[in-house]
N, C-alpha and C positions, 0 to 999 in steps of 0.2 A: 760507655754510654752514661750520661748524667742521670743519676737516680733521684737526686734532691736538689731543688733550685731554691736559693734564698733570694727574695725579692725585697729590696729597700726602696720605698717610694715616698714622694713628698710632693707638695704642690704649694703655690703661693700666688697671691694677687696683690698688686700694688694699687690699692684703693678699696678693694673689697665691697662691691665689685670694681674691677679695674683690669688693666692689662695682666694676664695671668699666664703662668707656665707650670707644667708638670714635669717631674723628674723621676726616673727609676733606674735602678742598676740590678741586673740579673747576674747571680754568682753561683758557681758550682759549690754546693754546701760542703762537699767532701774535700775537694782540692783547694778551694778558695779562689779559683781562677774566675776572672770576670768574663761572663758569657756575652753581655750586651749592655749597652747604655742607651737611655732614652731621654731626650730633651724635646719636650712638646709644647709649642706655643699655641694657646687655644683662644686668643682674642680676650674680649672683656668677660670676666666670670668672677665668682667668689672664690675664697680659699677652699671651701668645702668641695666645690665643683672640681677645682684643679687637683685636689687630693684624690678624689674619686676617679678622675680621668687618668691619673698616674698609674693607679693600681689596674684599671681596665686595660690601658695600653700594655702594661708589663704582662698581665695574664695572656692577652692575645698573642704577644710575642713568644711567650713560653709555650703557647699551644703550637707554635711554628718550629721552635728550635729544640724543645725538649717536651714533646707531647705526652710522655709516659711518666715524667718526673713528679714526685710530690713537691708541693710548693709551700714555703713558709714565708708569709708576707709580714714584714716589719715596718712600722711607720710610727711617727709621733703624733698622728691624729687619733685621739681617744674616740672621736665621733665615728670615723670610718671603721676602726677596729671593733668597736662595740656593736655598730649596726650590722657589719658583715658577719660578725660572729653570732648574730640573732639575739643579743642580749638587750639591745635597745631598739625601740620602734623607730620607723622611718616615717616622719610625718610630712615632710616637704615633698611636693609632687615631683620637683626636678630631681631630688635625691632618690625618689622611688624609681624614676625612669633609669637613672644611672645604676641603681642597685640591681634592677631587672637586667640591664645589659651585662652586668658583671656576672650575675647568676647564670646567664646564658653562656658567657664566655667560659666559666668555670666548668659547667656541665657536671660530669661525675668525677672530676678530678679530686684528689686528696689535697685540701688547702687549709692551712691554719693561719689565723691572723694574731699578731702579737704586738702590743704597744711597747715602744722604746722611747727613752728621753731624746729631746731635740738634738743634743750634742752627739748622740750616737747615730744620727741620721744625716750627717753633713754631706755625703756624696750625693744622695738624692736631692738634697737642698740645693747644692751647687749646680746640679743638671737643670733644675727648675728655673734657677736664676740665669743660667746660660740661655735658656729658651726665651725668657723675658727680655734679656739684654739684646739678643740677636733678632728678636721678633720673627723667628723662623723655627722649624722643627727638623730634628734629625734622629736617626737611629744608627748606633755604631755596633755592629756585630763583630765580635772577636772570634776568628776562625782559625783552624789548625790545631796543632798539638797544645795541650795545656802549658801555659807559660809563654807561648809565642805571642808576638805582637802584630800578627796579620789582622787587618781590620777591614771589614766590608761596610762602607758608609752608605746608608740609604737616606736620601733626602725626601722628607715627607711633604713639604710645601715650600714654595718660594717665600721670599721676604714679605711680611705682611705690609700691605700699603696703608697709607694714611686713611683711606676710605674704610678699611676693615678694622683699624686699630680700636675704634671706639664701639665696635659692634658687640652687643650683648646677646649670647645665644639663648638666653632664657627669658629675659624681660625687655621692655622697650628701652632703647639705648639712651634716650635723653633723661637726664637727672630729674627733669620736671614732669616726667611721665608717671603715671600711677605705678606704685610698687606693691599694692595690696590686691593684685589681680588673683582670682582663684581659678580661672579658666586656663587650660594648657594652651601654649602657643601653637597656632595653626598657620603654617606658611602656605600662602596661596600664589602660585605661579600662573599668571594669566597669559595666555597665548591667543592672539587673533589668528583666525584661519588664513590660509594662503590665498592668493589671487584667483578670482574667477573671471569669466568673460564679461560679467557685469561690472566687477571691480575695475577692470582694465578699460572699460568704456565710460567709467564715471557715472554709472546708473544706480539708482537706489535699489537696494536689495534687502528686503526684511523678511520677517516671519510671515508665512501665508502667501508669499509671492511665488516666483518661478522656481526657486530653490535650486540654483545652479550648482554644479560640481566644480571642482578645481580645474583650472587651465593647466597646461604643461608647466608654465612658469609658477603657478601656484603649487603644484606638486613639488617643484624644485625648492620652493620657499619652505615647504613643510619638511623636506629631507634635511635642509639646513638647520632649521630650528630644533628638529629631533636630535641631531648631533650635538647641538649646544646644550640641550636639556640633559644629555647624557653625562655632562660634566658636572652637574649639580651635586654637591657634596664631595667632589674629587678635585677639581681643578678650575682654573680661570676665575672670572668675576664671581661665579656662583659656588665656589668651594666652601664658603662658610656656612651655606644653608644645608640642612639635612636633605638627603636624597629623597626623591618622590616615592611615595607608597601607593598612590592612586591617580587615576586620569578620569576626569569628568568632562563631558562634552555637551554642547548644545545639540539638539536633535536634527538640525539642519544639515543637508548633505555636505556642504563645504567644511563644516566643523567636524562632522564624523570622519570624513576622509582625512583631514589633517590629524585628528586624534589617532586614527589607525596607523598612520605612518609613525607618529610619536610612540605609540604602543609597541610597534615592532621593534623599535630601537631600544626602548627601556625595559622591554619584557614584562610589561604590566597591561592587564586588560583595562579597557575603557568602558565606562557607563555613560548614559545620557541623562540630562536633566532638563525638562521642558521650560522651566522658569528662567534659564539663562540663554534662551533663544533671543535673536535680534528683535528690535522693536518692529512692529507692523506698520508698513506705510500704506496699506490698503490699495486704493486705486492708483496711487502714485508709483507703486512698485514697478521697476523696469524702465522708468523714465529718468532722464537727467534733471538736476535741479532747475536748469533753465527751462526745460520743457514743462515742468510742473508750474513754475512761475508764469509762464505764458498761457497755459491751459486753465489753471485754476487761480488766477491772480488774487482774488480777494480772500479765498480760503488759505492760500499759501502765506499771504501776509499776516493773516490773523494766527495761523499756526506758529509762525516764527516768533510771535510776540506773547504767546500765552501757553503755559505748560499743561493747561487743562483742555486744550483744543486738540482734537485728533484729525488726521487726514480722513477723507471719505472712506469708510470701511476699515480704518486702521486704529492705532492706539495713541492716546495722548501720552506725552512725556510723564505726566503724573501717574497714569495708569501703569505704564511700563516700569517706572521706578519702584512702584509697590511690588510688582512681580519679581523684578530682579533682586530686590532686597529680600524677599521671601526665599528665593533660590540661594542667596548668599548665606542666609541664616541656617538653611538646611545643610549646606556643605560644612559650615563651621560646627554644626551639631554632630553630624554623621562622621566627620573626619577630624575631630578635636585632637590636637596633640600631633598631627601628621603633617607632611608636605604634600600638597595636592596640586597637580597640574589641571587647570581649568581652561579648556579650549572653547573659545566663544567669539564674540563679535565686538565692534567698536562700541556700541552703546552699553552692552552689559559690563564691559571692562571699565567704562567710565562710571558706571553705577557703583562698581566695587571701590573705585577710587573716591566717589562721593562719600561712601560710608566710612572709608578709612580716614579721610580728611575732615569729616563732619562739615562737608562743603554745601553750599547752596547750589541752585539749578545751573549757574554758569559753568560749573565743572564739566557739563555735558558738551559744551562747545569750546572749551579751552584746552583740553588735553589731546595731544596727538597720539594716535594708536595705529601704526602701520601694519600691513599684513605680515603675519608671522613675527610681530615684535613680541618681546617678553616684558611683562610687568610683574614685580614681585611685591606683595603686601603681606604684612604679618599682623595676625589678629589674635587677641586673647578674648574670644567671644565678642561681646559688645562692650567689654570693660576697658579695652585699650586697642590701639592699632598703630602700625608703623608703616610708612611708605619707603620701601628700600630701593626699588628700581622702577623706572617708567620708560616705556617705549624703547627698550634696549634693542638695537638692530645691527650691531657690528658683525654678527654672524651672517648677515645677508649681503 
């Protein structure tokens, strides 16, 4: 059994930030046999992030293949060595998060960090470049007796697409976006509820109305979107996003039922937030648009042309927007730095889009939001935002 493992780790970024890769090799310290190699492509990131990710991946793999061994980590990054040894403070929040992940991975293990010159770290450097060149990730575990060449190759991710290549996991991806943000990235995954009998009959259904439950088709919608959300952080279109840590739902029956199905699949509890409930249509609730236009012609015409006018007994768009933005601000405050699934309705989702795009009122009637569609927005408080996915429905 291996009693000591030498980890040589390195990371690089072509652009800093730019396409980045992490490399690490795990070696039996006593025999010199290579235990495993890691070539990890991490998308757009800085050199420092790539170096931290290299060590983290190596320690996590050591926990699997040599859980009792002492670890000696050697790398040419003075920053990582000094910070992980506790001699330098970690001021950057992104580095603090990675350091915390590293600390959890290390646990009670005996780990020593040691700086080496770059020329002595060529193997790890070549693995980082392998990942950047291939734009994909792989782990090669060398199994069998020491000195044998039996290899178990584990593919971590498929080749990165053009859509993912410029994705920045920490900051807004555009070079013209703010870089001096102080708020942590909060990823908001917005899901519209599944179909209801009112949805299927094209009738208005808002806050304070009939409050229908999901139809059978709607429950099927919810099961499909739950399976898609289970891929977040792991595979498919959503592999690059961090996995969800919380689920928040509008208090209406159709959203709570959709959220519960998602909750069962993800193993997370769901809470409710009143401010992200659907807009109130007042007396118009349960009617089609045609019925409203025929029964309340003057009020309907005025309502369509003025965001300050509300349906009889309902909410104006201006009032609603104030409410949903209050709810959005609360979510970003309560779940800063996390990935949150928000199960809501057409209008609140458009309200989140309005904030992300700093858009005027027309966003409320220009964005399509299908039942159980997925929209992904990234917020750094109110300092910056990025629209990543809108109305994703391929899972349906």
